[in-house]
Each structure stands twice: as structure tokens, then as C-alpha cells.
N, C-alpha and C positions, 0 to 999 in steps of 0.2 A: 504493500500500500504506500509506503513512504520511501523505501530504498530505491524504488524504480524512478522516483522523481527528484529526491533530495540526496546529496552526497553524505554518506555515513550519518543517517538521520539523528540518532541519539546524541552523538557528539555535536552535530550541526545545530540542533535546536538548543542545547545547553549553551553552546558558544554564542548563539544569537541572543539569548536572554542576558548573558553576562556582558556581551558587547553593547547591547542596548542600555543596560544599567550604567556601564562605565561612560558611555556617550552622553547619557542624560545628566549624570553627575558632573561631568566636565562642562556641559552646556550651562547648567544652572549655577555651577560654582565659579566659572571663569568666562567661557566664550560669549555668553549672552551679555556680559558687561562691556564688551568691546565696542558696542554701538549704543546710541541713545535708545534706551528701553522705555521711554515715556509712552503713555497710552495714546495710540493713534486716533485721529478723528473718526467720528462715526460716519463712515462713507465707504463706498466700494474701493476707494483708493488705498485703504488700509491693507489690502491683500498684496499690494506691491510697494508697500512702505519699506524703508531701510531695515527695520528690525525683522520684518517677515522675509525679505530677500536674503538677509544674512542667515536666518535659520534655514532657509531652503538650500543655500550653498553648504552650510555645515552638515545638513542631512545627506546631501549628495556625496560629500567627501567621506563621511563615515561609511556609507553604503559601498562606495568604491573601494575603500580599504578592506572592508570585510569580504566583499565578493572576490576581490583580487586574491586575497589570502587563501580562500577556499578553492578557487579555481586552480591555484598552484598546488595546494596541499592535497586535494582529492578531486582531480578532474572528473567531470560528470557531463554526459551529453546534454542533459536537461538543465544544467546549472544556470544559464542565462534566464530561463523562465522561472525556475524554482527560487533562485536567490534574488536577482534583480526584479523579477516580476512581483515577488512577495513584498519587496521593499517599496515598490511603486504603489501597491495596494495599501500598504501601511501608511504611506505619505498621503494618499487621497483620503484615508480615514481621518488622519490628523486634520487635513484641510476642511473636511466637512464639520468637524468639531469646532474649528475656528469660525466657520460660517454661523454655527449656532451661538457662539459667544458674541459675534458681531450683531446678530439679531437681538440677543438679550440686551446688549448695550443700547440698541435702537429703541427698544420698548419703553425704557424709562422716560426719556424726553418726549416721545410721541404721545404716550398715554397721559403724561402730565399736561401736555398741550390740550388734549381732549378734555381733561378735568377742568382746566382753566377756562376753556371756551364754554363749557356747560354751566359752570358756576358763576362766571362773570362775562356776560355777552360783550363782545367787542374786544376782549383781551387777546384774541388770536386772529390772525389774518388767513385768508385762503392761501396766500403764497406760502405761508409757513406749513400749512397742511400738505400742499402739493409737494413742497420740498421734502417733507418727511416721507411721503409715499414714494417719491422718486428715489430716495436713498434706499428704501426697502426694495424697490424694483431692481436697482443696480446690484445689490447684494444677492438677491434671489436669482438674477440672470447668470451671474458667475457660478453660483451653486448648481444651477440646472445644467450648465455647460459641462462642469466638472463631473457631475453625476452621470450624465449620458456617456461621456467619453470613458469614464471608469467602468461602467457596465459593459461597454463594447470590449474593452481590454480584458475584463474579468471573464467574459464568455470564452475568449481565446485561451486564457490561462487555464480555465477548467478543462477545456477540451485537450490541451497539452498534457495535463495531469492524467486525464483518462487515457490518452494515447500511450503514455509511459506505462501505466498499469496494464493496459491491454497487451502491449508488446511483451511485457515481463511474464504475464500469465500464459500467453500464447506460446512463448518459447519453452515453457514448462508444461504444455498441454498434455503430453503423453502420461505424465504422472498425476495430472489433475482430473482427467476426464471421468474417472470412476467415482468421484465425490458427488453426493446427491446435489442435483441442481447445478452442476458445473457450468453448463452453458449460460444459465441465468446469471450466475455470479460473475462471469467474464463480461457478458454483454450489458447487463442492467446494473448490477451492484457497483461495478467500477465507476459508471457514470454518476450514479446517485451518491456514492461516497465522495467523489471529487466535488460535486455540486454542494453537498451539505457541509463538507469540511470548509470549503471556501466561505460559505455564508456564515457559519458559526464562528469561523476564525475572524472574519471581518467584524462581526458584531461584538466579539469579545475584545478585539483591539479597540474598537470604537468605544466600548463601555469603559475600558481602562483610561483611554485618552480623555473621555468626557469627565471622568472623575478628577483627573489631573487638572483639567481646565476649569471645571465648575466648582470644585470644593472650595478654592479660595474665594470665588464669587459668593458662594453660600455663606461662608464664614463672615465675609464683609457685610452681607445683607442681614446676618443674624443680629447685628447691632440695633436694628430697628424693632426686633421682637424681644420684648423684655421678659415675657413669661409664656408658658404653655399651659393649656387646660389640664387640670388634675395633677400637674407636676410642679408648676410654679416657675420660679426663676432659676435657670441653670446656665452654665457657660455654653455658648454655641448651640442654642436650642434647635435650630433647623437641621444642623448636621446630626445631632443626637437623634432627633425624630426620624430622619431619613434612614439612618443606619438600622435602628431598632425595628422600624416598620418593614424594611426590605428583608432583613435577616429572618424575621418572623414569617413573612410570606414565603420566602424561598425554602426554609426548613419545613414548613407545613406541607407545601405542595410536593416537595421531593419525597416526603414520607408517604403521602397519599398515592403518588404515581410510581412507587419503587418497583412494582411488578410489571409495569408496561413494557420495558425493553425485552424481557424474556418472552412475553406473549407475542410481541411483534416479530421476534425471531421465528417462533413456531408458525406464525401466520405466513411468513415467506416460505417456510418449508412445505406446508400443505399446499400452498398455491403452486409451488414448483413441481410437486408430485403430480398434481392434477394436470398441469400444462404438459409435462413430459408424457403422460399417458395419452393425451390427445394428439401430440405430435407423432408418437409411435403409431397411433391408430391411422394416421394418414397413409402410411405405406404398408402396414401389416394388419390384416383383418383380425388377427388373434389378439390385438390390443384394443383398448377403448371400448370394451363390451359394456353395455348398460349397467350390469351389476357392479362391475369394477368402478366405473365412473360414479355411480351412486354412492358407493362406499367412500371414495375419495372426497366427494363433495360433502358428505356428512362430516368428515373431518374439518373441512373448510368452514362449514356452518357452525360447528361447535366452537372452533377457535375464534371466529368472528364474534359470536355472541359473548364469549368470555372477554374479548377485547372491548366490545361495546359497553359491557357492564363496568369494567375497570375504568374506562374513559368517562363513564357517567359519574362515578365517584370523584374522579380527578377534576372534571369540569365543574361540578358543584362547588368544590373548594376554590377552583381557579376563578370562576366568575364572581363568586361572593367577594373574594379578595380584590379583584380588579375593579368591581363596581364601588366597593368601599374606598378603594384607592383614589377614585375620582374626587371625592369630597374630603379626603383626609387632610390635604394642605389647608383647605378653608377652615376646617375644625381647629387646626393649629393656630390660625391667625385670628380667631374670634376675639380673644381679649385685646389684641393689638388694634383690630379694626374698630371695635366698640370704643376704645379709648381715643380713636382718631389720631394715632401716632404715625400713620403712613399715608402717602398719597396713592392715587390710582396707579401712577407709573411705577412706584416702588413695589406696590402689591403685585403688578404684572411681572416685574423682574424676579420677585421672590418665588411666585408660582412657577415661572418658567425654569429658573435655576433649580428649584426643589424637584421639579419633574425630571430634569436631566440627571441629577444626582441619584434620585430614587430609581429611575429606569436603569441606570448603570448597575446599581446594587441588585436589581431584579433581573439580571441577565438570565439566570437559570429559570426563573418563573416564565419569562417571555419565550424562552427557547426550549422548554422541556419537551414538548411534543416532537420537535425536530431532533432533539438529543436522543429521544427514544428510538426514532427511526435510524439515526446514525449508529447507535449501539448495536442494533440488530444487524445492520449491514456489516459493521466491523466484525462482529462475531462470525458471520458467514465467510468473510474474506480471510479471517484469521485461520479458518480451516484450510484454506489454500496454502497459507504461509507454513502451517504445520506440515502438510504433505510435501511441500517443496524441500523442507529442511529435515525430513524424516523424523519429525517429532510427533508425539501422541496428539490426536485430535482433541480440541477443547471439550470439556465434559458435557457442555450443552448439546454437542453434536450427537451424543449417544442417548440423551434423555428422550423418553417417549412423548411427553407433553408437559406443559407447565403444571405446577401443583394447583389443586383446586382451591377455591376461595375458602 
């Protein structure tokens, strides 16, 4: 799954984490201070301001050094895509976070302008409103352009990863062909694995970068919130509330959905068995007889009903949590709003920043269904890896079916 696309995967990923940590430490400790780091104006021009361009150059230098070292140390045919391509996806994730920060900075003055116009007629002009809307349009246009180009590149990145896995498994096909559902694992599971890994990886990186960008914003905005309901006055109340609420939701939903990956794995197994019998029946009348197909479809139905029941439990918890999540920040701000200690613009900035930080902590909550799918695919492909390296098959390959509720 990884060795086909990345050079020496375990060492590569650990070195990437260490290099990223060292690069960030050097940036925040020294390199960022080499240029004027004052806050840029709220406009689209902030994306090509001196501080932003300096960071872009620093990022490119760090990537070039890391990629060059690995291409020399462990040459790999897919290195340009796996190393430089991954770095480009990382950079675009960072850029999209910066767009969110820019929009949050825009919200304060713009919503304060709205509040001023509504409470005191004539205090704001149409030109000021159009200027604010124009600023938003400029930032949004850059964001859309980057998102579209990123999705185009990511599509090619995913297909290259799938190609690498496909070539790797095809080269070992004589040893793999006897594994249950071998054709599906090569044709379908490789595609789904690459697609899901890319999506989850980008979302994880985005969540981490969002935390790095918005936690200082939320800490600064916490100065406007003097107390929380039922808790009272505590340091950094918004940060405290975001962490506790998100950890609670993640833990609860992970516990509720803990059985889903195994059930999804068996779902793929029974579907593969049914599909294989139908394919064999196309050329051999001894296969795909109605009694055999009926028996195989009974297995499908039983496993799907088990999956539906477990997803029902999971969705009850998930939707209760997410619907409560909508009003949770308003509940936190009730004492502050009633006391009249914030303006509409500050409130919008708090709500937006709180939402960004909370969503980052809720990465598992928002991605759990996809993670379930990925785990089941990973377990199927891991069977291939075991056969290639003459290792015992994973225990789940020999289980008859998931345990009953």
C-alpha cells in the first residue's frame, strides 16, 4: 500500500514528521523574524505581502532539501509524486487555512459596520459596504482558484498512487490470485484506498494547521468573554470549552461506532463472494445456480442488516451531538451577550474562530464513517501484503463473521 508509492515508508514518514517539526521550530524561532511580521491589511493583497512570500520561499527551500535528500538516499520511481506532490498538497492546505483566517479578520469590521448602520442611521455609507463586499469577493476568488487547481492536481496524485499499487500487486499476481476476492482488491480496493487516504490525510493536515492558526485567535478573543455558564470565570474560557466539548464528542462516538470497521470488512467479503459466483456463472453453467446465489445473498442481507443496525446507533449519537453543537457556542456566550460586552462583529469573529477550532478537534467525529471504510479496505489489502511476504494472514481473514450484538 505504501512501499509501492513512498520510499522506505516507515523511515520516510518519521523523517517527514521530524523535519516538519524542526522546520516549524526554526521558522517561529528565527526565520519569521527576518521580515516585518506586522498584521497585513484586510484585503486580497495580503496573500502576496512580504511576510507571506517569505514563508512561501522558506517552505519551498525546506521541501527541496528534504526531497533532494530522499531522492539521493533511497531513489524511488514515484518519488516526484509521493514527496513533492504531498508537499504541494500540504502547502495548499496551509493556504486554505490562511484564507479562513483572512475571512475571520474581515468579519469583525464588516459586521461592526452593519451594527453601526442598524443602530445609528447614516453612520455608514454605501461605499463602505461595497468596499467590504469587494474585499470578500477578492479573497473568495483567490480561494476558489486555488481550490479548483488543487482538486485537479489531487485527482492526478490519487491516480498515480493507485497506479503504483496496481503495478506492485500485478507483479505479484501469481501469489495473490488465490486470496478471496483478489480481483476486487486489485481493481477496486486500491482505488478506494488511495482516494480515502488522500482525503483523510488532507483533512487531518488541515485540522492541525487550523489549530495552529486559530488557537491564538481564540485565545485573543477569549479576553472578551469573562465567564461561562455553570462554570464561571476561568482562564481562556473559549479554548477550554472547545477542547472539552470536542474530546467528549469524539470519545463518545468512537465508542458507539467501534464495531463498524469489522462489519464493513465482512460486508466487502460477502459482496465479493456473490460477485465472483456471478462472474463464474457467465462462462460455466455449473456456477451461479439459484440455490447457491440465494445462499450467498442471504449472507449479504444478514451482514447489511447488522451494518444498518450499528449505523443506527452511531447516527443517533452523531446527530444528537452535531445538532447540539450548532447552538453550543451561543450557550457559551449568553452571559457575555446579556451583559452587552461584545459587538456584533466581535461575536461573529468568536463564533467563526470557535467553529474552526472545534471542527479541528472533531476530526474523528466528522471522518468516522470514512475511517470505517478505510479500515476495512486496509484490512483487505493487508492480506495481500501478508501473502507477498509469506506471513500469516490477519486473523480477521479467517473469522466466519462478526460477533453478534
